[in-house]
C-alpha positions as CSV (number, residue, x, y, z in Angstrom):
1,M,-137.6,20.3,-92.0
2,S,-135.6,23.8,-93.9
3,G,-136.2,24.5,-97.2
4,L,-139.9,22.8,-97.5
5,P,-143.2,24.9,-97.0
6,P,-145.0,23.7,-93.7
7,G,-148.5,22.7,-93.9
8,L,-151.2,21.4,-96.4
9,A,-153.2,24.7,-97.1
10,P,-153.3,24.3,-100.8
11,R,-151.2,26.3,-103.1
12,L,-148.7,26.5,-105.7
13,V,-145.0,25.8,-105.3
14,P,-143.0,26.9,-108.3
15,F,-139.9,24.6,-109.4
16,E,-137.3,27.5,-108.3
17,A,-138.5,27.2,-104.5
18,L,-137.6,23.5,-104.6
19,R,-134.4,23.9,-106.8
20,P,-132.0,24.4,-103.6
21,L,-133.1,21.0,-102.4
22,V,-132.1,19.3,-106.2
23,E,-128.4,21.4,-105.5
24,A,-128.2,20.3,-101.6
25,Y,-128.9,16.5,-102.5
26,P,-127.6,15.7,-106.2
27,F,-127.3,12.3,-107.6
28,P,-125.6,10.7,-109.9
29,E,-126.4,11.1,-113.9
30,P,-129.3,8.7,-114.1
31,S,-127.5,7.1,-117.7
32,Q,-125.4,5.8,-114.9
33,A,-127.5,3.1,-114.3
34,I,-128.0,0.1,-116.6
35,G,-131.4,-1.3,-117.4
36,R,-133.0,-1.6,-113.7
37,R,-130.1,-1.7,-111.5
38,P,-129.4,0.9,-109.0
39,L,-128.1,4.1,-109.6
40,A,-127.0,4.9,-106.4
41,R,-126.7,4.0,-102.8
42,G,-127.1,5.2,-99.1
43,G,-128.6,8.5,-97.9
44,D,-132.0,8.8,-96.1
45,L,-136.0,9.0,-97.0
46,S,-136.1,12.7,-95.6
47,P,-139.0,14.5,-97.5
48,E,-136.2,16.8,-98.7
49,R,-134.2,14.0,-100.1
50,L,-137.1,12.5,-101.9
51,I,-138.2,15.6,-103.8
52,A,-134.3,16.1,-104.6
53,A,-134.9,12.4,-105.7
54,Y,-138.2,12.8,-107.7
55,A,-137.0,15.8,-109.3
56,Q,-133.7,14.3,-110.7
57,G,-135.8,11.2,-112.1
58,V,-134.8,9.1,-109.2
59,F,-136.8,6.9,-106.3
60,P,-135.9,4.2,-103.8
61,W,-136.8,1.0,-103.1
62,G,-136.7,-0.1,-100.1
63,D,-134.5,0.9,-97.3
64,D,-132.9,-2.3,-96.0
65,P,-129.5,-0.9,-95.6
66,P,-128.4,1.0,-97.8
67,I,-130.8,2.2,-99.1
68,L,-130.9,1.5,-102.9
69,W,-131.9,4.6,-105.9
70,Y,-133.1,3.5,-109.0
71,S,-133.7,5.5,-112.6
72,P,-134.5,2.2,-114.7
73,D,-134.3,2.5,-118.4
74,P,-137.1,2.3,-120.2
75,R,-139.5,3.8,-117.9
76,M,-143.3,3.0,-117.2
77,L,-145.2,6.2,-118.4
78,L,-148.9,6.7,-118.5
79,L,-150.3,9.6,-120.6
80,P,-153.9,10.7,-119.1
81,E,-155.3,10.6,-122.4
82,E,-154.4,7.5,-123.1
83,L,-155.7,5.5,-120.3
84,H,-157.5,2.6,-121.3
85,V,-160.7,1.4,-119.5
86,T,-162.2,-2.0,-120.5
87,R,-165.7,-2.3,-120.6
88,S,-166.2,-4.4,-117.3
89,L,-164.2,-1.6,-115.6
90,A,-166.2,1.0,-117.4
91,K,-169.4,-1.0,-116.1
92,T,-168.3,-0.9,-112.3
93,I,-167.1,2.8,-112.5
94,R,-171.0,4.0,-114.0
95,R,-172.7,1.6,-111.2
96,G,-170.7,3.8,-108.6
97,R,-169.6,0.2,-106.8
98,F,-166.9,2.6,-105.1
99,E,-166.9,6.0,-103.8
100,V,-163.4,7.7,-104.2
101,R,-161.5,10.3,-102.3
102,F,-158.2,12.1,-102.5
103,D,-156.0,12.3,-99.6
104,T,-158.0,11.3,-96.6
105,A,-156.7,8.4,-95.4
106,F,-152.6,8.3,-96.6
107,E,-151.1,6.2,-94.0
108,E,-154.1,3.6,-94.4
109,V,-153.1,3.2,-98.3
110,M,-149.4,3.1,-97.9
111,R,-150.2,0.4,-95.1
112,G,-152.3,-1.6,-97.2
113,C,-149.7,-1.5,-99.9
114,Q,-147.1,-2.5,-97.4
115,A,-149.5,-6.0,-96.4
116,A,-150.4,-6.9,-99.8
117,P,-149.2,-10.0,-101.4
118,R,-146.8,-9.4,-104.2
119,P,-146.5,-12.5,-106.9
120,G,-142.5,-13.4,-106.6
121,Q,-141.8,-11.7,-103.5
122,S,-141.2,-13.0,-100.0
123,G,-141.9,-9.6,-98.4
124,T,-142.7,-6.1,-98.8
125,W,-140.0,-3.3,-100.0
126,I,-142.6,-0.9,-98.2
127,T,-140.8,-0.8,-95.0
128,D,-141.6,1.2,-91.7
129,N,-139.0,3.8,-92.7
130,M,-140.1,4.5,-95.8
131,L,-143.7,4.8,-94.7
132,E,-142.3,7.1,-92.0
133,G,-140.9,8.9,-94.9
134,Y,-143.5,9.4,-97.2
135,C,-146.3,10.0,-94.9
136,A,-143.9,13.1,-93.8
137,L,-143.9,14.2,-97.5
138,H,-147.9,14.0,-97.3
139,R,-147.9,16.2,-94.4
140,L,-146.1,18.8,-96.5
141,G,-148.3,18.1,-99.4
142,F,-145.9,16.5,-101.6
143,A,-147.5,13.2,-101.8
144,H,-151.0,12.1,-102.2
145,S,-153.6,8.8,-102.3
146,V,-156.2,8.2,-103.9
147,E,-158.7,5.6,-102.3
148,S,-161.7,3.6,-103.2
149,F,-164.2,2.8,-100.3
150,E,-167.2,0.7,-100.2
151,E,-169.6,1.2,-97.4
152,G,-167.4,2.8,-95.6
153,E,-164.3,0.7,-95.3
154,L,-161.4,1.5,-97.5
155,V,-160.6,-1.6,-100.1
156,G,-158.4,0.1,-102.2
157,G,-155.9,2.7,-103.6
158,L,-152.7,4.1,-104.3
159,Y,-150.4,6.8,-103.4
160,G,-147.9,8.4,-105.0
161,V,-145.6,11.8,-105.3
162,S,-146.8,15.1,-107.2
163,L,-144.2,17.4,-108.5
164,G,-145.0,19.9,-111.1
165,A,-146.9,18.0,-114.2
166,A,-145.8,14.8,-112.8
167,F,-146.9,12.1,-110.9
168,F,-145.1,9.4,-109.7
169,G,-147.4,6.2,-108.9
170,E,-145.7,4.5,-105.7
171,S,-148.1,1.7,-105.3
172,M,-151.5,0.3,-104.9
173,F,-153.6,-2.3,-103.2
174,A,-157.3,-4.1,-103.4
175,R,-159.3,-5.6,-101.1
176,R,-161.6,-5.7,-103.3
177,S,-162.2,-6.1,-107.4
178,D,-161.0,-3.2,-109.5
179,A,-160.7,-1.0,-106.3
180,S,-157.3,0.0,-107.3
181,K,-158.4,0.4,-110.7
182,V,-161.3,2.7,-110.2
183,A,-158.3,4.6,-108.1
184,F,-156.3,4.9,-110.6
185,V,-158.9,6.1,-113.3
186,S,-159.9,8.7,-110.9
187,L,-156.4,9.9,-110.5
188,S,-156.0,9.6,-114.6
189,Q,-158.9,11.7,-114.9
190,R,-157.8,14.1,-112.7
191,M,-154.6,14.5,-114.1
192,L,-156.4,14.9,-117.5
193,E,-158.3,17.9,-115.7
194,W,-155.4,19.6,-114.3
195,D,-153.3,19.5,-117.6
196,F,-150.4,16.9,-115.7
197,A,-148.0,15.4,-118.4
198,F,-147.5,11.5,-117.3
199,L,-148.2,9.5,-114.7
200,D,-145.2,7.8,-114.2
201,C,-145.8,3.6,-113.0
202,Q,-141.4,3.4,-112.7
203,V,-141.5,-0.3,-114.0
204,H,-143.1,-2.5,-116.5
205,T,-146.3,-4.5,-115.2
206,D,-149.0,-6.2,-117.1
207,H,-151.5,-4.8,-114.7
208,T,-150.4,-0.7,-115.6
209,A,-149.9,-1.8,-119.4
210,R,-153.7,-3.2,-120.0
211,L,-154.5,0.5,-118.4
212,G,-152.5,2.1,-121.4
213,A,-149.1,2.9,-119.9
214,R,-146.3,2.3,-122.1
215,E,-142.3,2.1,-121.8
216,W,-140.4,5.1,-122.7
217,P,-136.4,5.2,-123.3
218,R,-135.0,6.8,-120.1
219,E,-133.7,10.0,-122.1
220,R,-137.0,10.7,-123.3
221,F,-138.5,10.4,-119.9
222,L,-136.1,13.0,-118.6
223,E,-136.9,15.4,-121.1
224,A,-140.5,15.0,-120.1
225,L,-139.5,15.4,-116.1
226,A,-137.7,18.7,-117.4
227,E,-140.7,20.2,-119.2
228,A,-143.0,18.8,-116.2
229,L,-141.4,20.5,-113.4
230,E,-141.9,23.8,-115.4
231,T,-145.2,23.8,-114.1
232,P,-146.0,24.8,-110.3
233,T,-146.6,21.9,-108.2
234,R,-150.2,21.7,-106.5
235,C,-149.3,21.1,-103.1
236,G,-151.8,20.5,-100.5
237,V,-154.7,18.2,-99.9
238,W,-156.3,17.5,-103.0
239,P,-160.1,18.1,-103.2
240,S,-162.1,14.9,-103.2
């Protein structure tokens, strides 16, 4: 995987070190995509292409050939300081029902998301090839998981990609009530501590809207992304 720093040792990676990937894997201008329609088709799910895609405001959705790439308008974003925690969720957190960890069970979280039933969908968009691509990105330190454990058992969590001061959330799952929400809150609090700009939730869902996410025009999102990429990426295993 030429062009990417190896290993999971914590380090700061300036965007200039990743710029060659963006130049090697260019995508069409996001403005060419209408609404939530695909922006591009084809390519692969290599870590290099995934990093280049996220840096350009693009993400894949499924890999039943050809791979489809999206940059929707509007874009659903959460500012960490705007996180909304309900009274019942705050009570769950105070009780300490779940132990939250970072980056200890990335593949297991992806498989949990892969197996989770989705209303209105007959199957999963997280294919085995996608799982392989994101696990490779995790091993390089650019993809992360947040996990909720109950009595030592993984019962919920989420995963996504981190570049600069941006976190791109991909999917979440829960086998216990509030398990994924507790992981989401922990991620948001970590982002606030580390001065992250936003958590990208991609498209509107009632779930993330209740947690404080809002729809932004794509142009505003791309401007915020360009600014977020000026911050070096916290690459490597994130501490729990």
